[in-house]
TORMARVEX-254633 format. One record per atom (N, C-alpha, C): x, y, z; residue number from 1; atom name; residue in one letter. Coordinates in steps of 0.001 Angstrom, whole numbers, plus 500000, padded with zeros to 6 digits. Layout:
BEGIN
<<X,Y,Z>,NUM,'CA','A'> ...
! end
This chain:
BEGIN
<<371448,775685,329955>,1,'N','L'> <<371957,777133,329610>,1,'CA','L'> <<370932,778194,330128>,1,'C','L'> <<371576,779094,330933>,2,'N','K'> <<370676,780138,331477>,2,'CA','K'> <<371186,781438,331243>,2,'C','K'> <<370336,782141,330478>,3,'N','L'> <<370716,783496,329978>,3,'CA','L'> <<369850,784585,330464>,3,'C','L'> <<370443,785818,330690>,4,'N','I'> <<369675,786895,331104>,4,'CA','I'> <<370238,788148,330260>,4,'C','I'> <<369200,788832,329528>,5,'N','A'> <<369619,789844,328620>,5,'CA','A'> <<369853,791093,329521>,5,'C','A'> <<370991,791786,329099>,6,'N','H'> <<371416,793015,329889>,6,'CA','H'> <<372174,793854,328901>,6,'C','H'> <<371550,795055,328425>,7,'N','P'> <<372205,795877,327458>,7,'CA','P'> <<373514,796445,327798>,7,'C','P'> <<373908,796443,328989>,8,'N','S'> <<375127,796961,329435>,8,'CA','S'> <<376309,795880,329644>,8,'C','S'> <<375844,794625,329279>,9,'N','S'> <<376851,793531,329425>,9,'CA','S'> <<377975,793766,328485>,9,'C','S'> <<379037,793079,328747>,10,'N','R'> <<380296,793037,327916>,10,'CA','R'> <<380242,791796,327035>,10,'C','R'> <<379360,790878,327370>,11,'N','N'> <<379295,789577,326713>,11,'CA','N'> <<378352,789572,325600>,11,'C','N'> <<378804,789221,324381>,12,'N','F'> <<377809,788998,323334>,12,'CA','F'> <<377317,787617,323311>,12,'C','F'> <<376072,787419,322924>,13,'N','L'> <<375408,786041,322969>,13,'CA','L'> <<376177,785086,322221>,13,'C','L'> <<376693,785551,320964>,14,'N','K'> <<377384,784573,320186>,14,'CA','K'> <<378602,784023,320818>,14,'C','K'> <<379337,784725,321687>,15,'N','E'> <<380576,784384,322304>,15,'CA','E'> <<380196,783338,323394>,15,'C','E'> <<379090,783553,324098>,16,'N','I'> <<378620,782568,325060>,16,'CA','I'> <<378274,781336,324398>,16,'C','I'> <<377599,781300,323358>,17,'N','L'> <<377288,780090,322675>,17,'CA','L'> <<378366,779332,322136>,17,'C','L'> <<379379,780015,321760>,18,'N','K'> <<380641,779351,321311>,18,'CA','K'> <<381377,778494,322411>,18,'C','K'> <<381229,778930,323609>,19,'N','K'> <<381943,778339,324748>,19,'CA','K'> <<381050,777195,325302>,19,'C','K'> <<379812,776941,325044>,20,'N','K'> <<378897,776025,325639>,20,'CA','K'> <<378547,775010,324709>,20,'C','K'> <<378401,773673,325205>,21,'N','E'> <<377899,772624,324477>,21,'CA','E'> <<376289,772867,324182>,21,'C','E'> <<375943,772030,323221>,22,'N','K'> <<374502,772104,323109>,22,'CA','K'> <<373750,771728,324213>,22,'C','K'> <<372894,772632,324725>,23,'N','P'> <<372188,772311,325962>,23,'CA','P'> <<370945,771402,325724>,23,'C','P'> <<370494,770804,326731>,24,'N','D'> <<369219,770032,326692>,24,'CA','D'> <<368060,770921,326725>,24,'C','D'> <<368216,772063,327397>,25,'N','S'> <<367282,773118,327596>,25,'CA','S'> <<367973,774461,327947>,25,'C','S'> <<367205,775528,327815>,26,'N','F'> <<367706,776780,328248>,26,'CA','F'> <<366628,777669,328767>,26,'C','F'> <<367074,778548,329772>,27,'N','S'> <<366118,779571,330331>,27,'CA','S'> <<366589,780884,329816>,27,'C','S'> <<365511,781779,329677>,28,'N','L'> <<365919,782957,329107>,28,'CA','L'> <<365085,784048,329907>,28,'C','L'> <<365801,785101,330445>,29,'N','F'> <<365213,786303,331130>,29,'CA','F'> <<365436,787530,330223>,29,'C','F'> <<364161,788100,329754>,30,'N','I'> <<364216,789380,329114>,30,'CA','I'> <<363483,790276,329962>,30,'C','I'> <<364088,791417,330349>,31,'N','G'> <<363590,792334,331143>,31,'CA','G'> <<362655,793375,330631>,31,'C','G'> <<362128,794255,331381>,32,'N','P'> <<361243,795302,330889>,32,'CA','P'> <<362020,796334,330139>,32,'C','P'> <<361373,797266,329537>,33,'N','E'> <<361918,798241,328554>,33,'CA','E'> <<363203,798848,329209>,33,'C','E'> <<363229,799090,330369>,34,'N','G'> <<364425,799737,330981>,34,'CA','G'> <<365561,798870,331375>,34,'C','G'> <<365267,797618,331178>,35,'N','G'> <<366297,796500,331598>,35,'CA','G'> <<366143,796215,333040>,35,'C','G'> <<366884,795205,333430>,36,'N','F'> <<366924,794666,334810>,36,'CA','F'> <<367952,795648,335599>,36,'C','F'> <<367638,795664,336924>,37,'N','S'> <<368703,796517,337782>,37,'CA','S'> <<369892,795682,337950>,37,'C','S'> <<370956,796294,338512>,38,'N','E'> <<372222,795557,338767>,38,'CA','E'> <<372013,794573,339900>,38,'C','E'> <<371073,794836,340732>,39,'N','N'> <<370752,793883,341797>,39,'CA','N'> <<370199,792571,341198>,39,'C','N'> <<369272,792646,340262>,40,'N','E'> <<368534,791691,339650>,40,'CA','E'> <<369533,790787,338759>,40,'C','E'> <<370456,791597,338111>,41,'N','I'> <<371510,790861,337207>,41,'CA','I'> <<372347,790035,338180>,41,'C','I'> <<372873,790641,339390>,42,'N','N'> <<373662,789988,340123>,42,'CA','N'> <<373055,788762,340837>,42,'C','N'> <<371867,788871,341208>,43,'N','L'> <<370992,787740,341620>,43,'CA','L'> <<370889,786587,340690>,43,'C','L'> <<370666,786954,339408>,44,'N','A'> <<370539,785880,338413>,44,'CA','A'> <<371905,785219,338165>,44,'C','A'> <<372945,786042,338190>,45,'N','K'> <<374310,785325,338016>,45,'CA','K'> <<374624,784423,339240>,45,'C','K'> <<374197,784805,340474>,46,'N','S'> <<374409,783939,341572>,46,'CA','S'> <<373659,782579,341371>,46,'C','S'> <<372656,782566,340498>,47,'N','F'> <<371978,781267,340228>,47,'CA','F'> <<372504,780636,338930>,47,'C','F'> <<373616,781104,338360>,48,'N','G'> <<374136,780432,337254>,48,'CA','G'> <<373895,780896,335782>,48,'C','G'> <<373179,782191,335864>,49,'N','F'> <<372826,782844,334603>,49,'CA','F'> <<373902,783564,334049>,49,'C','F'> <<374068,783633,332768>,50,'N','F'> <<375061,784454,331924>,50,'CA','F'> <<374398,785665,331427>,50,'C','F'> <<374942,786814,331731>,51,'N','D'> <<374384,788041,331232>,51,'CA','D'> <<375003,788205,329810>,51,'C','D'> <<374180,788812,328938>,52,'N','F'> <<374556,789007,327498>,52,'CA','F'> <<373829,790149,326772>,52,'C','F'> <<374387,790529,325723>,53,'N','K'> <<373675,791387,324826>,53,'CA','K'> <<373724,790767,323373>,53,'C','K'> <<372766,790972,322628>,54,'N','I'> <<372830,790386,321238>,54,'CA','I'> <<373768,791143,320353>,54,'C','I'> <<373725,792483,320499>,55,'N','Q'> <<374508,793324,319678>,55,'CA','Q'> <<374523,794605,320459>,55,'C','Q'> <<375138,795684,319758>,56,'N','D'> <<375030,796963,320469>,56,'CA','D'> <<373802,797745,320348>,56,'C','D'> <<372907,797095,319852>,57,'N','L'> <<371442,797663,319737>,57,'CA','L'> <<370630,797156,320868>,57,'C','L'> <<369671,797990,321353>,58,'N','V'> <<368758,797630,322326>,58,'CA','V'> <<367533,797313,321711>,58,'C','V'> <<366956,796087,321760>,59,'N','L'> <<365715,795677,321215>,59,'CA','L'> <<364535,795824,322100>,59,'C','L'> <<363487,796076,321516>,60,'N','F'> <<362149,796024,322223>,60,'CA','F'> <<361992,794768,322942>,60,'C','F'> <<361279,794766,324141>,61,'N','S'> <<361136,793494,324812>,61,'CA','S'> <<360280,792458,324155>,61,'C','S'> <<359409,792973,323266>,62,'N','E'> <<358572,791962,322463>,62,'CA','E'> <<359508,791308,321475>,62,'C','E'> <<360431,791929,320850>,63,'N','I'> <<361210,791368,319807>,63,'CA','I'> <<362433,790532,320327>,63,'C','I'> <<363079,790983,321483>,64,'N','A'> <<364270,790351,321894>,64,'CA','A'> <<364122,788801,322150>,64,'C','A'> <<363155,788306,322711>,65,'N','P'> <<363021,786901,322835>,65,'CA','P'> <<363084,786068,321453>,65,'C','P'> <<362343,786590,320378>,66,'N','L'> <<362483,785996,319143>,66,'CA','L'> <<363909,785995,318538>,66,'C','L'> <<364547,787159,318738>,67,'N','A'> <<365927,787270,318290>,67,'CA','A'> <<366853,786296,318899>,67,'C','A'> <<366738,786113,320200>,68,'N','V'> <<367623,785234,320988>,68,'CA','V'> <<367301,783808,320729>,68,'C','V'> <<365989,783396,320626>,69,'N','I'> <<365657,782022,320437>,69,'CA','I'> <<366077,781631,319029>,69,'C','I'> <<366021,782635,318105>,70,'N','S'> <<366417,782319,316691>,70,'CA','S'> <<367849,782056,316645>,70,'C','S'> <<368618,782911,317316>,71,'N','Q'> <<370090,782813,317336>,71,'CA','Q'> <<370516,781507,318003>,71,'C','Q'> <<370033,781094,319111>,72,'N','V'> <<370366,779843,319792>,72,'CA','V'> <<369997,778698,318862>,72,'C','V'> <<368801,778635,318288>,73,'N','L'> <<368399,777473,317413>,73,'CA','L'> <<369368,777439,316291>,73,'C','L'> <<369706,778571,315525>,74,'N','F'> <<370568,778595,314443>,74,'CA','F'> <<371947,778164,314892>,74,'C','F'> <<372514,778495,315986>,75,'N','Y'> <<373738,778233,316378>,75,'CA','Y'> <<374008,776749,316654>,75,'C','Y'> <<372909,776164,317272>,76,'N','Y'> <<373095,774757,317746>,76,'CA','Y'> <<372436,773713,316710>,76,'C','Y'> <<371938,774243,315501>,77,'N','S'> <<371347,773260,314635>,77,'CA','S'> <<372385,772720,313769>,77,'C','S'> 
! end
């Protein structure tokens, strides 16, 4: 499972997790405070990453990985 955080995404993380089987591993890209550029998002998508947002809030880059990892572990436990 490959994920890239993007505050302008239309995809919520929980919806992506519902569609995917429990992965053996996952990769997570969390960008800088301003987020990734559209070119960076498109490049990640070309390598099989799913863009997502956790909710309609934008989290600090220090907090976002903890929130995502917690949600993934909770969903697949």
